[in-house]
C-alpha positions, 0 to 999 in steps of 0.5 A, spaced: 673 402 238 675 406 244 678 402 250 682 405 256 685 399 260 687 403 267 682 409 266 687 414 264 686 419 258 688 416 251 694 421 251 697 419 258 696 412 255 700 413 249 705 417 253 706 411 257 706 406 251 711 410 247 716 411 253 718 403 253 717 397 248 710 395 248 706 390 244 699 388 243 696 380 243 689 377 242 688 373 248 690 367 245 697 370 243 697 372 236 700 379 235 696 385 233 700 391 234 707 393 236 710 400 237 717 402 234 721 401 241 719 394 241 720 393 233 727 396 234 729 393 240 727 386 237 729 387 230 723 386 226 718 390 222 711 390 223 709 386 217 713 381 219 710 379 226 703 382 225 698 376 225 704 371 228 704 368 235 708 370 241 712 364 241 716 366 235 720 370 240 720 364 245 726 359 245 723 352 242 724 348 248 719 353 252 714 353 246 712 346 247 712 347 255 706 346 260 708 352 263 708 356 257 701 353 255 698 355 262 702 362 261 697 364 256 691 360 259 692 365 265 692 371 261 686 369 257 683 368 264 684 376 266 690 374 270 696 379 269 703 376 269 710 380 271 717 377 271 724 377 267 723 373 261 728 370 256 727 372 249 730 372 242 731 377 237 730 377 229 738 375 229 737 370 234 741 374 239 738 372 246 735 378 250 732 379 257 726 383 258 723 385 265 715 385 262 708 386 265 703 382 261 696 386 262 689 383 260 685 388 257 677 387 258 671 390 254 665 393 257 662 386 259 668 384 262 671 379 257 679 379 255 679 382 248 687 383 248 693 383 252 698 389 252 705 387 254 710 393 257 717 391 257 724 394 259 731 391 256 734 388 262 739 384 258 746 388 260 743 388 268 742 381 267 749 379 264 752 383 270 748 379 275 749 373 271 757 375 271 757 376 279 753 370 280 758 366 276 764 369 280 761 368 287 759 361 285 766 360 282 769 363 289 764 358 293 766 352 289 774 354 290 774 357 296 772 357 304 767 362 305 764 364 312 760 370 314 760 373 321 756 378 325 760 384 327 761 381 334 764 375 330 758 370 331 758 365 325 752 367 321 753 361 315 759 357 312 759 354 305 761 347 304 769 348 303 770 352 309 766 346 313 770 341 310 777 345 311 775 345 319 772 338 319 765 341 322 758 341 320 753 347 319 749 346 325 756 345 329 758 352 328 752 357 326 751 361 332 758 360 335 763 365 336 769 365 331 774 364 337 772 356 336 777 356 330 782 360 334 788 357 339 785 359 346 791 363 348 790 367 342 783 368 343 785 371 350 790 376 347 788 383 346 790 383 339 784 378 338 780 383 341 782 389 337 782 384 330 774 384 331 774 391 333 777 394 327 773 389 323 766 392 326 769 399 324 769 397 317 777 396 316 778 389 312 784 384 314 787 379 310 793 375 311 796 368 313 792 365 319 793 359 323 786 356 325 784 350 329 781 344 326 775 340 329 780 334 331 785 339 334 790 340 328 793 346 325 790 349 319 793 354 315 789 359 311 790 365 306 784 369 308 781 376 307 776 379 312 771 384 308 766 388 312 760 389 308 756 395 308 748 397 308 745 402 303 747 407 308 754 405 308 754 402 315 758 395 316 753 390 318 756 383 317 763 380 315 765 376 310 771 371 310 774 368 303 779 363 305 784 358 301 787 352 305 794 353 304 796 348 310 800 344 304 804 350 302 806 352 309 808 345 311 812 345 304 815 352 306 817 349 313 820 343 310 824 348 305 826 351 311 828 345 315 831 342 309 836 349 308 838 347 315 839 340 314 843 342 307 847 347 311 849 342 317 849 335 313 856 332 311 853 330 305 855 334 299 849 338 296 849 341 289 844 345 285 845 346 278 841 350 272 838 346 266 845 347 263 848 343 268 852 349 271 853 350 279 848 355 282 849 353 289 853 348 294 853 347 301 858 347 306 858 339 306 861 340 299 867 344 301 868 339 307 868 333 302 872 336 296 876 342 299 873 346 293 870 353 296 863 355 293 867 360 288 871 355 285 865 351 283 859 356 281 858 357 274 862 351 272 860 343 271 861 339 277 864 333 273 869 338 270 872 340 276 871 333 280 872 327 275 879 325 274 884 319 271 880 314 274 873 316 273 869 310 269 868 313 262 862 309 262 859 312 268 860 319 266 856 317 259 850 314 263 850 320 267 850 325 261 845 321 258 840 321 264 841 329 265 839 330 257 833 326 258 831 330 264 830 323 269 832 322 276 838 317 277 842 314 282 850 313 280 856 311 284 862 315 281 870 316 283 871 323 284 877 327 286 878 332 291 882 339 291 888 335 293 887 330 288 885 324 292 880 319 289 874 318 293 867 314 291 861 318 292 854 316 291 850 321 286 842 322 287 840 327 282 833 329 281 830 334 276 826 340 278 821 342 273 817 348 272 809 348 271 810 347 264 814 341 265 821 344 263 827 342 267 829 348 271 834 345 275 838 339 278 839 337 285 844 333 287 846 330 293 853 326 294 855 322 299 862 319 301 861 312 300 869 310 299 869 306 306 863 302 304 865 301 296 872 299 298 869 293 303 864 291 297 870 291 292 874 286 297 868 282 299 866 281 291 874 279 290 873 274 296 866 271 293 869 271 286 875 267 289 870 262 293 866 261 287 871 260 282 874 254 287 867 252 290 861 248 288 856 253 288 849 255 284 844 260 284 836 260 283 831 266 283 825 265 288 821 261 283 827 256 282 830 258 276 837 257 275 841 264 275 848 262 275 853 255 276 860 256 278 865 253 273 867 248 279 860 245 279 860 244 271 866 240 272 863 236 277 857 234 273 862 233 267 859 239 262 862 246 259 855 249 259 849 250 264 844 247 259 845 240 259 844 240 267 839 246 268 833 241 268 837 237 274 839 243 278 832 246 277 829 240 280 833 240 286 831 248 287 824 246 286 823 241 291 826 246 296 822 251 295 815 248 296 811 246 302 815 244 308 822 245 306 821 252 304 818 254 310 824 250 314 829 254 309 825 261 311 825 259 318 832 256 320 836 260 314 840 254 312 839 247 310 844 242 309 843 236 304 847 230 301 845 230 294 846 224 289 846 226 282 848 223 275 853 227 271 852 228 264 856 222 262 852 218 267 857 217 273 854 217 280 857 223 284 855 225 291 855 233 294 854 235 301 850 241 300 848 247 304 842 251 302 842 259 304 836 264 302 838 271 300 832 275 302 829 282 300 829 288 305 821 286 306 824 279 308 821 275 302 826 270 298 830 273 293 835 268 291 837 261 293 844 259 294 848 253 294 855 252 297 857 244 296 863 240 296 864 234 292 864 228 297 864 222 291 871 220 293 869 219 300 863 216 299 866 211 295 871 209 300 866 209 305 862 204 301 868 200 300 870 200 307 863 197 308 863 192 303 870 190 307 866 190 314 860 186 311 866 181 308 869 180 315 862 179 319 861 174 314 868 170 315 867 171 323 860 168 323 863 162 319 869 162 324 864 162 329 860 156 326 866 152 325 868 153 332 862 151 334 862 144 330 869 143 333 867 144 340 861 139 339 866 134 336 871 135 342 865 133 346 864 127 343 871 125 343 871 125 351 877 125 354 881 125 348 878 131 345 879 136 351 885 140 349 881 141 342 875 143 346 879 149 349 882 151 342 875 151 339 873 155 345 878 160 344 877 161 336 869 162 338 871 168 343 876 171 337 870 170 332 865 174 337 870 179 338 871 180 330 864 180 329 863 186 335 869 190 332 866 189 325 859 192 328 863 198 331 866 200 324 859 199 321 856 204 326 861 209 325 860 209 317 853 210 318 
């Protein structure tokens, strides 16, 4: 049967059909025929596809979709379909075709078949996808903004807006100068910048721009003029990365270099093997060694001497071997052989793979501080050896007890008295007592305790808190004196005073009775009455003296 879908001669139609891959279907999508170009492209023989449905070329998820069903319904209804389609070859390779599906009608107007004419666009699609992926990657990682040739903002991506703190509505239609310091925007150089871009000359470099908040943002940017098909610039695209952190770091390095040159502290940089690569002038001032006398050598081999603690040296070597930062205090010697104490703050510098490349050491002369600390430690040790002292942590757990306190409590070890002493600290570190201790800085208290053997003793104690740098309690310290003998003496005196009081009261009572009897004797008892009165007066003065002594004892 003869048919002609578009009114062309059979010879012309054959030429078109042969020039590009083509295939024919029933209106329901069953394959009727395909030319050699299509078969070669898809990797099939005609016998393998004739009578099969079009879905054999389609991805499984697309075959079952509603869109695919409507696609063939539209073709059966005589509606042509053109688009770029994703298909699979016999080997399973994904290909892309720019194709037109053309319904062919009979003389009565009924659709009798569908002809598909296709072009292989796989390579172009891959290139387009690659470019789109690259552009998408750029937009994900870089700040991108587009300008008209006069600097008017056309659009900006989220990265750019976030970097400078704006929304799209706040920048689109405005001029680029909104991101520039006013003095720069007024300069001739800024005018030439946009003039040259307008003539198609790209610009790149580091630029300082203004954030919406007014702070500076540094960017590494390229301004690229985009040309139209005639080769004329029509817009400028700017790709930028926020390098504020890098610029600030660079400025800090420059500042640190200045500090390193001016500080009195010694700064050394050593390689991964510990050999000196750099020393600052402070090193020479501290040690007397010039750079050429230390470069290429290990600092310890030059600076350590007979008084340097071997254990400290071993700790330093261990930390260096582990590549860890550390702080140490060590006795070194200068060029003249004079010892001095230094604090070492050593930090490893690592590469991108985490391998140690260098060590930076900052050495401070702490000789005066160290000598004072040693003197204070000696004094404190002497005080603790001859005094009643105890230390507790912030939770009231016993840390240390002086030998003198152990002796007072009649024990040679802490354990028998731990519970007793921790009970004292617990009562002081709770409630109002803790608040008063932290507020006043010291508490005095008389402690009545029992020794391990059961003997009663008294201590006059002063409790002092030791604080951390943030003001929180780190340790509680007791300094006390044994007042047991004094306390016992006072108790004996009090007993004697009480006895005197009793005697005075009895004497007073006897003198009162004597006065009564003298009164009864009349004229004969008058002399005895005078004596009784004097005895009563003496008794009263004895009682008053006893009361004064008792008050003093209290």
